[in-house]
N, CA, C and O atoms as a DFTB+ gen file, in Angstrom:
340 C
 N C O
     1  1      98.760      91.252     109.601
     2  2      97.156      90.536     109.258
     3  2      96.332      91.316     109.690
     4  3      95.826      91.716     108.642
     5  1      95.864      91.789     110.431
     6  2      95.003      92.271     111.126
     7  2      94.924      93.801     110.256
     8  3      94.073      94.049     109.402
     9  1      95.937      94.666     110.661
    10  2      96.215      95.908     109.895
    11  2      95.782      96.015     108.464
    12  3      95.232      97.002     107.974
    13  1      96.175      94.567     107.655
    14  2      95.671      94.590     105.949
    15  2      94.194      94.429     106.400
    16  3      93.587      95.446     106.064
    17  1      93.496      93.667     106.943
    18  2      92.202      93.458     106.828
    19  2      91.439      94.725     107.347
    20  3      90.245      94.856     107.079
    21  1      92.283      95.889     108.271
    22  2      91.350      96.861     108.824
    23  2      90.914      97.661     107.380
    24  3      89.742      97.722     107.010
    25  1      91.858      98.161     106.754
    26  2      91.629      99.160     105.470
    27  2      90.395      99.046     104.767
    28  3      89.613      99.997     104.775
    29  1      90.092      97.842     104.075
    30  2      88.828      97.191     103.551
    31  2      87.914      97.468     104.613
    32  3      87.031      98.233     104.225
    33  1      87.775      97.067     106.030
    34  2      86.838      96.779     106.251
    35  2      86.344      98.904     106.578
    36  3      85.150      99.204     106.600
    37  1      87.064      99.644     106.712
    38  2      87.283     100.681     107.733
    39  2      86.145     101.553     106.271
    40  3      85.089     102.160     106.449
    41  1      86.898     101.286     104.883
    42  2      86.244     101.933     103.628
    43  2      84.951     101.455     103.350
    44  3      84.107     102.298     103.045
    45  1      84.645     100.328     103.392
    46  2      83.312      99.865     103.740
    47  2      82.494     100.183     104.149
    48  3      81.403     100.560     103.723
    49  1      83.108     100.022     105.456
    50  2      81.774     101.026     106.693
    51  2      81.463     102.790     106.412
    52  3      80.344     103.300     106.470
    53  1      82.724     103.508     106.111
    54  2      82.578     104.453     105.799
    55  2      81.578     104.986     104.424
    56  3      81.096     106.119     104.428
    57  1      81.353     104.039     103.299
    58  2      80.538     103.945     102.435
    59  2      79.614     103.487     102.720
    60  3      78.783     103.787     101.862
    61  1      78.955     102.554     103.873
    62  2      77.692     102.247     104.099
    63  2      77.274     103.349     105.059
    64  3      76.070     103.603     105.066
    65  1      78.174     104.149     105.986
    66  2      77.635     105.401     107.105
    67  2      77.175     106.488     106.766
    68  3      76.126     106.957     107.206
    69  1      78.103     107.154     105.723
    70  2      77.484     108.286     104.680
    71  2      77.260     108.098     103.232
    72  3      77.203     109.185     102.658
    73  1      77.152     107.350     102.659
    74  2      77.232     107.303     101.287
    75  2      78.290     107.612     100.258
    76  3      79.299     108.236     100.586
    77  1      78.090     107.191      99.013
    78  2      79.260     108.003      98.304
    79  2      79.137     109.134      97.927
    80  3      79.993     109.439      97.097
    81  1      77.972     110.427      98.334
    82  2      78.361     111.705      97.812
    83  2      79.379     112.384      99.050
    84  3      80.125     113.349      98.883
    85  1      79.209     111.670     100.223
    86  2      80.327     112.729     101.012
    87  2      81.469     111.589     101.415
    88  3      82.152     111.896     102.392
    89  1      81.751     110.369     100.814
    90  2      82.839     109.340     100.847
    91  2      83.713     110.207     100.944
    92  3      83.818     110.652     102.087
    93  1      84.755     110.863      99.799
    94  2      85.863     111.916     100.161
    95  2      85.840     112.326     101.039
    96  3      86.312     111.844     102.069
    97  1      85.198     113.505     100.900
    98  2      85.329     114.139     102.904
    99  2      85.207     113.321     103.868
   100  3      85.654     113.576     104.987
   101  1      84.803     112.606     103.678
   102  2      84.998     111.744     105.255
   103  2      86.304     110.812     105.359
   104  3      86.872     110.429     106.382
   105  1      86.688     110.500     103.724
   106  2      88.288     109.779     103.880
   107  2      89.274     110.849     104.089
   108  3      90.419     110.717     104.523
   109  1      88.878     111.563     103.846
   110  2      90.056     113.091     104.315
   111  2      90.243     113.162     105.427
   112  3      91.287     112.997     106.057
   113  1      89.180     113.430     105.779
   114  2      88.868     113.671     107.920
   115  2      89.571     112.506     108.738
   116  3      90.390     112.542     109.656
   117  1      88.903     111.381     108.020
   118  2      89.388     110.404     108.922
   119  2      91.067     109.889     108.544
   120  3      91.639     109.149     109.346
   121  1      91.875     110.414     107.088
   122  2      92.771     109.999     107.314
   123  2      93.553     111.092     107.870
   124  3      94.705     110.804     108.194
   125  1      93.143     112.342     108.055
   126  2      93.946     113.212     108.836
   127  2      93.770     112.731     110.492
   128  3      94.792     112.669     111.175
   129  1      92.890     112.511     110.894
   130  2      92.857     111.746     112.424
   131  2      94.123     110.684     112.426
   132  3      94.888     110.429     113.356
   133  1      94.108     110.367     111.632
   134  2      94.676     108.490     111.652
   135  2      96.366     108.875     111.617
   136  3      97.193     108.253     112.284
   137  1      96.595     109.665     110.990
   138  2      97.884     110.522     110.413
   139  2      98.589     111.095     111.612
   140  3      99.723     110.950     112.070
   141  1      97.405     111.883     112.009
   142  2      97.814     112.700     113.507
   143  2      98.174     111.886     115.058
   144  3      98.808     112.330     116.015
   145  1      97.426     110.380     114.862
   146  2      97.646     109.627     115.685
   147  2      98.903     109.057     115.511
   148  3      99.648     109.031     116.491
   149  1      99.334     108.535     114.309
   150  2     100.422     107.658     113.597
   151  2     101.479     108.974     114.133
   152  3     102.414     108.685     114.879
   153  1     101.304     110.146     113.783
   154  2     102.839     110.809     114.140
   155  2     102.737     111.508     115.485
   156  3     103.803     111.895     115.964
   157  1     101.860     111.682     116.022
   158  2     101.814     112.309     117.707
   159  2     102.301     110.871     118.475
   160  3     103.165     110.985     119.344
   161  1     101.750     109.496     118.163
   162  2     101.792     108.698     119.315
   163  2     103.254     108.335     119.709
   164  3     103.611     108.277     120.886
   165  1     104.109     108.084     118.613
   166  2     105.375     107.573     119.109
   167  2     106.076     108.812     119.957
   168  3     106.897     108.561     120.839
   169  1     105.681     110.197     119.617
   170  2     106.561     111.051     120.202
   171  2     106.140     111.160     121.462
   172  3     106.910     110.857     122.374
   173  1     104.670     111.671     121.761
   174  2     104.236     111.210     123.222
   175  2     105.211     110.283     123.995
   176  3     106.050     110.551     124.855
   177  1     104.732     108.755     123.254
   178  2     105.429     107.718     124.058
   179  2     107.025     107.752     124.501
   180  3     107.606     107.263     125.470
   181  1     107.526     108.606     123.278
   182  2     109.007     108.758     123.896
   183  2     109.075     109.760     124.699
   184  3     109.891     109.588     125.604
   185  1     108.406     110.963     124.715
   186  2     108.111     111.889     125.825
   187  2     108.044     111.322     127.204
   188  3     108.710     111.513     128.222
   189  1     106.975     110.528     126.896
   190  2     106.700     109.897     128.438
   191  2     107.588     108.998     129.100
   192  3     107.646     108.716     130.296
   193  1     108.483     108.466     127.842
   194  2     109.588     107.272     128.298
   195  2     110.813     108.559     128.849
   196  3     111.615     108.382     129.766
   197  1     110.721     109.450     128.270
   198  2     111.816     110.214     128.752
   199  2     111.573     110.892     130.404
   200  3     112.455     110.935     131.262
   201  1     110.782     111.169     130.495
   202  2     110.193     111.687     131.593
   203  2     110.188     110.464     132.883
   204  3     110.780     110.671     133.942
   205  1     109.358     109.067     132.576
   206  2     109.202     108.303     133.813
   207  2     110.468     106.942     133.448
   208  3     110.685     105.922     134.103
   209  1     111.030     107.354     132.361
   210  2     112.304     106.007     132.295
   211  2     111.842     104.979     131.773
   212  3     112.602     104.030     131.580
   213  1     110.556     104.906     131.433
   214  2     110.537     103.695     130.614
   215  2     109.114     103.947     129.562
   216  3     108.795     105.120     129.368
   217  1     108.279     102.840     128.898
   218  2     107.588     102.983     128.206
   219  2     106.171     103.221     128.261
   220  3     105.405     103.803     127.493
   221  1     105.966     102.469     129.652
   222  2     104.587     102.070     130.185
   223  2     103.631     103.129     130.394
   224  3     102.496     103.175     129.919
   225  1     104.088     103.825     131.010
   226  2     103.224     105.371     130.909
   227  2     102.283     105.645     129.540
   228  3     101.118     105.746     129.156
   229  1     103.324     105.677     129.214
   230  2     103.169     106.278     127.537
   231  2     101.716     105.509     126.711
   232  3     100.642     105.918     126.269
   233  1     102.539     103.970     126.839
   234  2     101.997     102.855     126.200
   235  2     100.211     102.689     126.842
   236  3      99.222     102.463     126.146
   237  1     100.247     102.856     128.118
   238  2      99.354     102.361     128.964
   239  2      98.196     103.632     128.049
   240  3      97.238     103.267     127.368
   241  1      98.504     104.771     128.213
   242  2      97.615     106.148     127.612
   243  2      97.083     105.981     126.385
   244  3      95.965     106.356     126.032
   245  1      97.838     105.453     125.776
   246  2      97.730     105.290     124.301
   247  2      96.918     103.929     124.242
   248  3      95.841     103.893     123.646
   249  1      97.412     102.883     124.824
   250  2      95.983     101.595     124.827
   251  2      94.517     101.996     125.524
   252  3      93.503     101.299     125.536
   253  1      94.691     103.218     126.052
   254  2      93.375     103.572     126.611
   255  2      92.628     104.688     125.595
   256  3      91.453     104.930     125.323
   257  1      93.601     105.102     125.282
   258  2      92.672     105.862     123.638
   259  2      92.231     104.689     122.997
   260  3      91.011     104.534     122.946
   261  1      93.028     103.742     122.445
   262  2      92.640     102.770     121.610
   263  2      91.552     102.249     121.975
   264  3      90.833     101.819     121.073
   265  1      91.128     102.131     123.251
   266  2      90.064     101.161     124.107
   267  2      88.843     102.333     123.930
   268  3      87.681     102.117     123.588
   269  1      89.439     103.583     124.256
   270  2      87.810     104.651     123.956
   271  2      87.439     104.581     122.819
   272  3      86.218     104.464     122.713
   273  1      88.125     104.611     121.692
   274  2      87.886     104.468     119.986
   275  2      87.192     103.335     119.780
   276  3      86.068     103.375     119.280
   277  1      87.770     102.215     120.133
   278  2      87.243     100.733     119.967
   279  2      85.771     100.824     120.290
   280  3      85.010     100.340     119.452
   281  1      85.177     101.446     121.528
   282  2      84.235     101.278     122.218
   283  2      83.021     102.188     121.769
   284  3      81.826     101.925     121.911
   285  1      83.601     103.350     121.178
   286  2      82.961     104.196     120.316
   287  2      82.497     103.426     118.696
   288  3      81.459     103.450     118.035
   289  1      83.368     103.006     118.572
   290  2      83.420     101.962     116.761
   291  2      81.843     101.197     117.495
   292  3      80.699     101.406     117.091
   293  1      82.134     100.571     118.298
   294  2      80.854      99.296     118.839
   295  2      79.795      99.888     119.182
   296  3      78.763      99.268     118.928
   297  1      79.642     101.303     119.885
   298  2      78.442     101.713     120.138
   299  2      77.960     102.450     119.113
   300  3      76.747     102.573     119.284
   301  1      78.319     103.002     118.127
   302  2      77.603     103.426     116.971
   303  2      76.938     102.987     116.681
   304  3      76.761     101.844     117.105
   305  1      75.983     103.605     115.653
   306  2      74.318     103.504     115.510
   307  2      74.587     102.756     114.098
   308  3      75.580     103.002     113.415
   309  1      73.655     101.874     113.760
   310  2      73.625     101.065     112.213
   311  2      73.076     102.397     111.115
   312  3      72.190     103.231     111.303
   313  1      73.924     102.209     110.023
   314  2      73.541     103.327     109.309
   315  2      72.157     102.837     108.720
   316  3      72.106     101.628     108.493
   317  1      70.819     103.719     108.383
   318  2      69.491     103.716     107.899
   319  2      69.941     104.130     106.120
   320  3      70.435     105.179     105.707
   321  1      69.563     102.914     105.354
   322  2      69.535     103.009     104.130
   323  2      68.326     103.456     103.533
   324  3      67.249     102.921     103.796
   325  1      68.460     104.549     102.627
   326  2      66.433     104.935     102.022
   327  2      65.797     104.083     102.321
   328  3      65.074     104.037     103.316
   329  1      66.046     102.780     101.042
   330  2      65.607     101.336     100.801
   331  2      65.258     100.666     101.911
   332  3      64.744      99.553     101.802
   333  1      65.542     101.384     103.453
   334  2      65.346     100.194     104.620
   335  2      64.515     100.762     105.134
   336  3      63.972     100.067     105.993
   337  1      63.845     102.386     104.979
   338  2      62.910     103.105     105.764
   339  2      60.915     102.538     105.460
   340  3      60.013     103.093     106.087
């Protein structure tokens, strides 16, 4: 349920922050970053499990990365629209 709500929210936020003229470029770059994480995250977690014998270290590192991303998301400045200046 949460992942389904994330999609429309992220699209709306990108449109608000960057406007329609940059929307396609921003969507492309952000999708690239998301897909890299989705591709490399399981490989990293499996690699850590092979080295340390369980998934705890790998998942802890990935959770820390997600936490840092959430903090950056919350710390982002609000977009300024031309009609609000």
